[in-house]
PyMOL CGO cylinders between C-alpha atoms (Angstrom):
from pymol import cmd
from pymol.cgo import CYLINDER

trace = [
    CYLINDER, 11.79, -11.16, -35.18, 11.60, -8.39, -37.74, 0.3, 1, 1, 1, 1, 1, 1,
    CYLINDER, 11.60, -8.39, -37.74, 12.45, -4.78, -36.90, 0.3, 1, 1, 1, 1, 1, 1,
    CYLINDER, 12.45, -4.78, -36.90, 8.89, -3.49, -37.31, 0.3, 1, 1, 1, 1, 1, 1,
    CYLINDER, 8.89, -3.49, -37.31, 7.52, -5.98, -34.78, 0.3, 1, 1, 1, 1, 1, 1,
    CYLINDER, 7.52, -5.98, -34.78, 10.31, -5.12, -32.33, 0.3, 1, 1, 1, 1, 1, 1,
    CYLINDER, 10.31, -5.12, -32.33, 9.61, -1.41, -32.75, 0.3, 1, 1, 1, 1, 1, 1,
    CYLINDER, 9.61, -1.41, -32.75, 5.88, -1.92, -32.13, 0.3, 1, 1, 1, 1, 1, 1,
    CYLINDER, 5.88, -1.92, -32.13, 6.60, -3.99, -29.00, 0.3, 1, 1, 1, 1, 1, 1,
    CYLINDER, 6.60, -3.99, -29.00, 9.01, -1.35, -27.73, 0.3, 1, 1, 1, 1, 1, 1,
    CYLINDER, 9.01, -1.35, -27.73, 6.46, 1.43, -28.29, 0.3, 1, 1, 1, 1, 1, 1,
    CYLINDER, 6.46, 1.43, -28.29, 3.75, -0.56, -26.51, 0.3, 1, 1, 1, 1, 1, 1,
    CYLINDER, 3.75, -0.56, -26.51, 6.10, -1.14, -23.59, 0.3, 1, 1, 1, 1, 1, 1,
    CYLINDER, 6.10, -1.14, -23.59, 6.92, 2.58, -23.38, 0.3, 1, 1, 1, 1, 1, 1,
    CYLINDER, 6.92, 2.58, -23.38, 3.24, 3.46, -23.58, 0.3, 1, 1, 1, 1, 1, 1,
    CYLINDER, 3.24, 3.46, -23.58, 2.43, 1.05, -20.74, 0.3, 1, 1, 1, 1, 1, 1,
    CYLINDER, 2.43, 1.05, -20.74, 5.24, 2.42, -18.54, 0.3, 1, 1, 1, 1, 1, 1,
    CYLINDER, 5.24, 2.42, -18.54, 4.17, 5.98, -19.27, 0.3, 1, 1, 1, 1, 1, 1,
    CYLINDER, 4.17, 5.98, -19.27, 0.56, 5.11, -18.43, 0.3, 1, 1, 1, 1, 1, 1,
    CYLINDER, 0.56, 5.11, -18.43, 1.62, 3.60, -15.11, 0.3, 1, 1, 1, 1, 1, 1,
    CYLINDER, 1.62, 3.60, -15.11, 3.66, 6.69, -14.26, 0.3, 1, 1, 1, 1, 1, 1,
    CYLINDER, 3.66, 6.69, -14.26, 0.77, 8.96, -15.22, 0.3, 1, 1, 1, 1, 1, 1,
    CYLINDER, 0.77, 8.96, -15.22, -1.50, 7.15, -12.79, 0.3, 1, 1, 1, 1, 1, 1,
    CYLINDER, -1.50, 7.15, -12.79, 0.77, 7.68, -9.82, 0.3, 1, 1, 1, 1, 1, 1,
    CYLINDER, 0.77, 7.68, -9.82, -0.62, 9.42, -6.77, 0.3, 1, 1, 1, 1, 1, 1,
    CYLINDER, -0.62, 9.42, -6.77, 1.40, 12.59, -6.84, 0.3, 1, 1, 1, 1, 1, 1,
    CYLINDER, 1.40, 12.59, -6.84, 0.68, 15.96, -8.36, 0.3, 1, 1, 1, 1, 1, 1,
    CYLINDER, 0.68, 15.96, -8.36, 3.48, 17.08, -10.66, 0.3, 1, 1, 1, 1, 1, 1,
    CYLINDER, 3.48, 17.08, -10.66, 1.86, 20.53, -10.85, 0.3, 1, 1, 1, 1, 1, 1,
    CYLINDER, 1.86, 20.53, -10.85, 2.85, 21.29, -7.25, 0.3, 1, 1, 1, 1, 1, 1,
    CYLINDER, 2.85, 21.29, -7.25, 6.44, 21.98, -8.42, 0.3, 1, 1, 1, 1, 1, 1,
    CYLINDER, 6.44, 21.98, -8.42, 7.92, 19.58, -5.89, 0.3, 1, 1, 1, 1, 1, 1,
    CYLINDER, 7.92, 19.58, -5.89, 10.64, 17.20, -7.00, 0.3, 1, 1, 1, 1, 1, 1,
    CYLINDER, 10.64, 17.20, -7.00, 9.91, 13.53, -6.39, 0.3, 1, 1, 1, 1, 1, 1,
    CYLINDER, 9.91, 13.53, -6.39, 12.37, 11.50, -4.34, 0.3, 1, 1, 1, 1, 1, 1,
    CYLINDER, 12.37, 11.50, -4.34, 11.85, 7.75, -4.45, 0.3, 1, 1, 1, 1, 1, 1,
    CYLINDER, 11.85, 7.75, -4.45, 13.24, 6.00, -1.39, 0.3, 1, 1, 1, 1, 1, 1,
    CYLINDER, 13.24, 6.00, -1.39, 13.82, 2.25, -1.19, 0.3, 1, 1, 1, 1, 1, 1,
    CYLINDER, 13.82, 2.25, -1.19, 12.63, 0.44, 1.93, 0.3, 1, 1, 1, 1, 1, 1,
    CYLINDER, 12.63, 0.44, 1.93, 14.93, -2.54, 2.49, 0.3, 1, 1, 1, 1, 1, 1,
    CYLINDER, 14.93, -2.54, 2.49, 18.47, -1.57, 3.36, 0.3, 1, 1, 1, 1, 1, 1,
    CYLINDER, 18.47, -1.57, 3.36, 17.70, 2.15, 3.32, 0.3, 1, 1, 1, 1, 1, 1,
    CYLINDER, 17.70, 2.15, 3.32, 14.95, 2.71, 5.87, 0.3, 1, 1, 1, 1, 1, 1,
    CYLINDER, 14.95, 2.71, 5.87, 15.05, -0.63, 7.65, 0.3, 1, 1, 1, 1, 1, 1,
    CYLINDER, 15.05, -0.63, 7.65, 17.81, -2.76, 9.15, 0.3, 1, 1, 1, 1, 1, 1,
    CYLINDER, 17.81, -2.76, 9.15, 17.70, -5.25, 6.30, 0.3, 1, 1, 1, 1, 1, 1,
    CYLINDER, 17.70, -5.25, 6.30, 19.98, -8.27, 6.42, 0.3, 1, 1, 1, 1, 1, 1,
    CYLINDER, 19.98, -8.27, 6.42, 17.88, -11.11, 5.06, 0.3, 1, 1, 1, 1, 1, 1,
    CYLINDER, 17.88, -11.11, 5.06, 14.55, -11.22, 3.21, 0.3, 1, 1, 1, 1, 1, 1,
    CYLINDER, 14.55, -11.22, 3.21, 11.49, -12.40, 5.12, 0.3, 1, 1, 1, 1, 1, 1,
    CYLINDER, 11.49, -12.40, 5.12, 8.31, -11.87, 3.13, 0.3, 1, 1, 1, 1, 1, 1,
    CYLINDER, 8.31, -11.87, 3.13, 6.10, -11.72, 6.22, 0.3, 1, 1, 1, 1, 1, 1,
    CYLINDER, 6.10, -11.72, 6.22, 8.17, -9.27, 8.30, 0.3, 1, 1, 1, 1, 1, 1,
    CYLINDER, 8.17, -9.27, 8.30, 9.98, -6.02, 7.64, 0.3, 1, 1, 1, 1, 1, 1,
    CYLINDER, 9.98, -6.02, 7.64, 12.97, -5.38, 9.93, 0.3, 1, 1, 1, 1, 1, 1,
    CYLINDER, 12.97, -5.38, 9.93, 12.95, -2.53, 12.42, 0.3, 1, 1, 1, 1, 1, 1,
    CYLINDER, 12.95, -2.53, 12.42, 13.53, 1.01, 11.27, 0.3, 1, 1, 1, 1, 1, 1,
    CYLINDER, 13.53, 1.01, 11.27, 17.17, 2.11, 10.94, 0.3, 1, 1, 1, 1, 1, 1,
    CYLINDER, 17.17, 2.11, 10.94, 18.56, 4.54, 13.46, 0.3, 1, 1, 1, 1, 1, 1,
    CYLINDER, 18.56, 4.54, 13.46, 18.21, 8.07, 12.05, 0.3, 1, 1, 1, 1, 1, 1,
    CYLINDER, 18.21, 8.07, 12.05, 15.70, 7.14, 9.34, 0.3, 1, 1, 1, 1, 1, 1,
    CYLINDER, 15.70, 7.14, 9.34, 12.78, 8.99, 10.97, 0.3, 1, 1, 1, 1, 1, 1,
    CYLINDER, 12.78, 8.99, 10.97, 14.74, 12.22, 11.27, 0.3, 1, 1, 1, 1, 1, 1,
    CYLINDER, 14.74, 12.22, 11.27, 16.03, 11.86, 7.71, 0.3, 1, 1, 1, 1, 1, 1,
    CYLINDER, 16.03, 11.86, 7.71, 12.51, 11.44, 6.30, 0.3, 1, 1, 1, 1, 1, 1,
    CYLINDER, 12.51, 11.44, 6.30, 11.10, 14.23, 8.47, 0.3, 1, 1, 1, 1, 1, 1,
    CYLINDER, 11.10, 14.23, 8.47, 13.88, 16.61, 7.39, 0.3, 1, 1, 1, 1, 1, 1,
    CYLINDER, 13.88, 16.61, 7.39, 13.27, 15.91, 3.69, 0.3, 1, 1, 1, 1, 1, 1,
    CYLINDER, 13.27, 15.91, 3.69, 9.55, 16.43, 4.17, 0.3, 1, 1, 1, 1, 1, 1,
    CYLINDER, 9.55, 16.43, 4.17, 9.95, 19.66, 6.12, 0.3, 1, 1, 1, 1, 1, 1,
    CYLINDER, 9.95, 19.66, 6.12, 12.05, 21.18, 3.33, 0.3, 1, 1, 1, 1, 1, 1,
    CYLINDER, 12.05, 21.18, 3.33, 8.73, 21.41, 1.44, 0.3, 1, 1, 1, 1, 1, 1,
    CYLINDER, 8.73, 21.41, 1.44, 10.60, 20.87, -1.86, 0.3, 1, 1, 1, 1, 1, 1,
    CYLINDER, 10.60, 20.87, -1.86, 10.03, 17.13, -2.24, 0.3, 1, 1, 1, 1, 1, 1,
    CYLINDER, 10.03, 17.13, -2.24, 7.27, 14.59, -2.56, 0.3, 1, 1, 1, 1, 1, 1,
    CYLINDER, 7.27, 14.59, -2.56, 8.48, 11.34, -1.01, 0.3, 1, 1, 1, 1, 1, 1,
    CYLINDER, 8.48, 11.34, -1.01, 7.52, 8.00, -2.54, 0.3, 1, 1, 1, 1, 1, 1,
    CYLINDER, 7.52, 8.00, -2.54, 8.44, 4.67, -0.96, 0.3, 1, 1, 1, 1, 1, 1,
    CYLINDER, 8.44, 4.67, -0.96, 9.33, 1.95, -3.43, 0.3, 1, 1, 1, 1, 1, 1,
    CYLINDER, 9.33, 1.95, -3.43, 9.79, -1.67, -2.53, 0.3, 1, 1, 1, 1, 1, 1,
    CYLINDER, 9.79, -1.67, -2.53, 9.44, -5.15, -3.98, 0.3, 1, 1, 1, 1, 1, 1,
    CYLINDER, 9.44, -5.15, -3.98, 7.49, -6.06, -0.86, 0.3, 1, 1, 1, 1, 1, 1,
    CYLINDER, 7.49, -6.06, -0.86, 3.74, -6.04, -0.58, 0.3, 1, 1, 1, 1, 1, 1,
    CYLINDER, 3.74, -6.04, -0.58, 2.56, -2.41, -0.67, 0.3, 1, 1, 1, 1, 1, 1,
    CYLINDER, 2.56, -2.41, -0.67, 0.08, -3.28, 2.09, 0.3, 1, 1, 1, 1, 1, 1,
    CYLINDER, 0.08, -3.28, 2.09, 2.82, -4.67, 4.37, 0.3, 1, 1, 1, 1, 1, 1,
    CYLINDER, 2.82, -4.67, 4.37, 5.07, -1.68, 3.60, 0.3, 1, 1, 1, 1, 1, 1,
    CYLINDER, 5.07, -1.68, 3.60, 2.25, 0.76, 4.32, 0.3, 1, 1, 1, 1, 1, 1,
    CYLINDER, 2.25, 0.76, 4.32, 1.58, -0.87, 7.70, 0.3, 1, 1, 1, 1, 1, 1,
    CYLINDER, 1.58, -0.87, 7.70, 5.33, -0.64, 8.43, 0.3, 1, 1, 1, 1, 1, 1,
    CYLINDER, 5.33, -0.64, 8.43, 5.24, 3.11, 7.69, 0.3, 1, 1, 1, 1, 1, 1,
    CYLINDER, 5.24, 3.11, 7.69, 2.22, 3.51, 9.97, 0.3, 1, 1, 1, 1, 1, 1,
    CYLINDER, 2.22, 3.51, 9.97, 3.80, 1.43, 12.76, 0.3, 1, 1, 1, 1, 1, 1,
    CYLINDER, 3.80, 1.43, 12.76, 6.89, 3.64, 12.60, 0.3, 1, 1, 1, 1, 1, 1,
    CYLINDER, 6.89, 3.64, 12.60, 4.85, 6.86, 12.47, 0.3, 1, 1, 1, 1, 1, 1,
    CYLINDER, 4.85, 6.86, 12.47, 6.33, 8.04, 9.16, 0.3, 1, 1, 1, 1, 1, 1,
    CYLINDER, 6.33, 8.04, 9.16, 3.39, 7.34, 6.86, 0.3, 1, 1, 1, 1, 1, 1,
    CYLINDER, 3.39, 7.34, 6.86, 2.38, 11.03, 6.90, 0.3, 1, 1, 1, 1, 1, 1,
    CYLINDER, 2.38, 11.03, 6.90, 5.57, 11.97, 5.06, 0.3, 1, 1, 1, 1, 1, 1,
    CYLINDER, 5.57, 11.97, 5.06, 4.96, 9.74, 2.02, 0.3, 1, 1, 1, 1, 1, 1,
    CYLINDER, 4.96, 9.74, 2.02, 2.52, 10.35, -0.78, 0.3, 1, 1, 1, 1, 1, 1,
    CYLINDER, 2.52, 10.35, -0.78, 2.72, 6.86, -2.26, 0.3, 1, 1, 1, 1, 1, 1,
    CYLINDER, 2.72, 6.86, -2.26, 3.99, 3.30, -1.78, 0.3, 1, 1, 1, 1, 1, 1,
    CYLINDER, 3.99, 3.30, -1.78, 4.78, 1.42, -4.97, 0.3, 1, 1, 1, 1, 1, 1,
    CYLINDER, 4.78, 1.42, -4.97, 6.87, -1.27, -6.61, 0.3, 1, 1, 1, 1, 1, 1,
    CYLINDER, 6.87, -1.27, -6.61, 7.27, 0.86, -9.76, 0.3, 1, 1, 1, 1, 1, 1,
    CYLINDER, 7.27, 0.86, -9.76, 10.08, 3.40, -10.09, 0.3, 1, 1, 1, 1, 1, 1,
    CYLINDER, 10.08, 3.40, -10.09, 8.27, 6.51, -11.27, 0.3, 1, 1, 1, 1, 1, 1,
    CYLINDER, 8.27, 6.51, -11.27, 10.07, 9.38, -12.94, 0.3, 1, 1, 1, 1, 1, 1,
    CYLINDER, 10.07, 9.38, -12.94, 11.88, 11.15, -10.11, 0.3, 1, 1, 1, 1, 1, 1,
    CYLINDER, 11.88, 11.15, -10.11, 14.60, 13.66, -9.48, 0.3, 1, 1, 1, 1, 1, 1,
    CYLINDER, 14.60, 13.66, -9.48, 16.46, 11.29, -7.15, 0.3, 1, 1, 1, 1, 1, 1,
    CYLINDER, 16.46, 11.29, -7.15, 16.34, 7.60, -6.27, 0.3, 1, 1, 1, 1, 1, 1,
    CYLINDER, 16.34, 7.60, -6.27, 17.76, 6.58, -2.89, 0.3, 1, 1, 1, 1, 1, 1,
    CYLINDER, 17.76, 6.58, -2.89, 18.59, 2.90, -3.05, 0.3, 1, 1, 1, 1, 1, 1,
    CYLINDER, 18.59, 2.90, -3.05, 21.16, 0.63, -1.40, 0.3, 1, 1, 1, 1, 1, 1,
    CYLINDER, 21.16, 0.63, -1.40, 21.49, -1.45, -4.57, 0.3, 1, 1, 1, 1, 1, 1,
    CYLINDER, 21.49, -1.45, -4.57, 22.49, 1.21, -7.05, 0.3, 1, 1, 1, 1, 1, 1,
    CYLINDER, 22.49, 1.21, -7.05, 25.49, 2.20, -9.14, 0.3, 1, 1, 1, 1, 1, 1,
    CYLINDER, 25.49, 2.20, -9.14, 25.79, 5.76, -10.34, 0.3, 1, 1, 1, 1, 1, 1,
    CYLINDER, 25.79, 5.76, -10.34, 26.88, 6.01, -13.97, 0.3, 1, 1, 1, 1, 1, 1,
    CYLINDER, 26.88, 6.01, -13.97, 29.71, 8.51, -14.22, 0.3, 1, 1, 1, 1, 1, 1,
    CYLINDER, 29.71, 8.51, -14.22, 30.20, 8.48, -17.99, 0.3, 1, 1, 1, 1, 1, 1,
    CYLINDER, 30.20, 8.48, -17.99, 32.83, 5.71, -18.01, 0.3, 1, 1, 1, 1, 1, 1,
    CYLINDER, 32.83, 5.71, -18.01, 31.50, 2.31, -19.16, 0.3, 1, 1, 1, 1, 1, 1,
    CYLINDER, 31.50, 2.31, -19.16, 34.67, 0.45, -18.17, 0.3, 1, 1, 1, 1, 1, 1,
    CYLINDER, 34.67, 0.45, -18.17, 34.47, 1.84, -14.64, 0.3, 1, 1, 1, 1, 1, 1,
    CYLINDER, 34.47, 1.84, -14.64, 30.76, 0.95, -14.52, 0.3, 1, 1, 1, 1, 1, 1,
    CYLINDER, 30.76, 0.95, -14.52, 31.53, -2.65, -15.54, 0.3, 1, 1, 1, 1, 1, 1,
    CYLINDER, 31.53, -2.65, -15.54, 34.12, -2.88, -12.76, 0.3, 1, 1, 1, 1, 1, 1,
    CYLINDER, 34.12, -2.88, -12.76, 31.63, -1.49, -10.25, 0.3, 1, 1, 1, 1, 1, 1,
    CYLINDER, 31.63, -1.49, -10.25, 29.02, -4.03, -11.36, 0.3, 1, 1, 1, 1, 1, 1,
    CYLINDER, 29.02, -4.03, -11.36, 31.47, -6.90, -10.91, 0.3, 1, 1, 1, 1, 1, 1,
    CYLINDER, 31.47, -6.90, -10.91, 32.58, -5.79, -7.43, 0.3, 1, 1, 1, 1, 1, 1,
    CYLINDER, 32.58, -5.79, -7.43, 29.27, -4.37, -6.18, 0.3, 1, 1, 1, 1, 1, 1,
    CYLINDER, 29.27, -4.37, -6.18, 28.20, -5.15, -2.62, 0.3, 1, 1, 1, 1, 1, 1,
    CYLINDER, 28.20, -5.15, -2.62, 25.50, -3.42, -0.64, 0.3, 1, 1, 1, 1, 1, 1,
    CYLINDER, 25.50, -3.42, -0.64, 26.88, -1.43, 2.26, 0.3, 1, 1, 1, 1, 1, 1,
    CYLINDER, 26.88, -1.43, 2.26, 25.56, -3.95, 4.76, 0.3, 1, 1, 1, 1, 1, 1,
    CYLINDER, 25.56, -3.95, 4.76, 27.51, -6.82, 3.13, 0.3, 1, 1, 1, 1, 1, 1,
    CYLINDER, 27.51, -6.82, 3.13, 30.90, -5.06, 3.06, 0.3, 1, 1, 1, 1, 1, 1,
]
cmd.load_cgo(trace, "trace")
């Protein structure tokens, strides 16, 4: 594929991602930093995927979410690969829906992402490659 076509495709992809992020349900003018929090393995007791059921809430998760919310510095967004409808009902069932401004499967621009399947880049590519090769979520260690 020639370079011009690749550049056009890349620009269209960026434009689409930007448009999605611009349509998110939070108000960037409120000067609150956005924290995106993963559902499975962070807020729930995830061990195995079941598309029809989300595991019970992790011990301490409610207090954690409430504390972040009460700082009044953050807008909390739940992100998950699960059905947003199922995830929303899970938030409601666990009485923490009031702390979140959105549920999505798109990682919006945020100050912080809290995820159990993440590697933090520390500036060293060799170290990052090693971390990728040996990575295990905390609940599989």
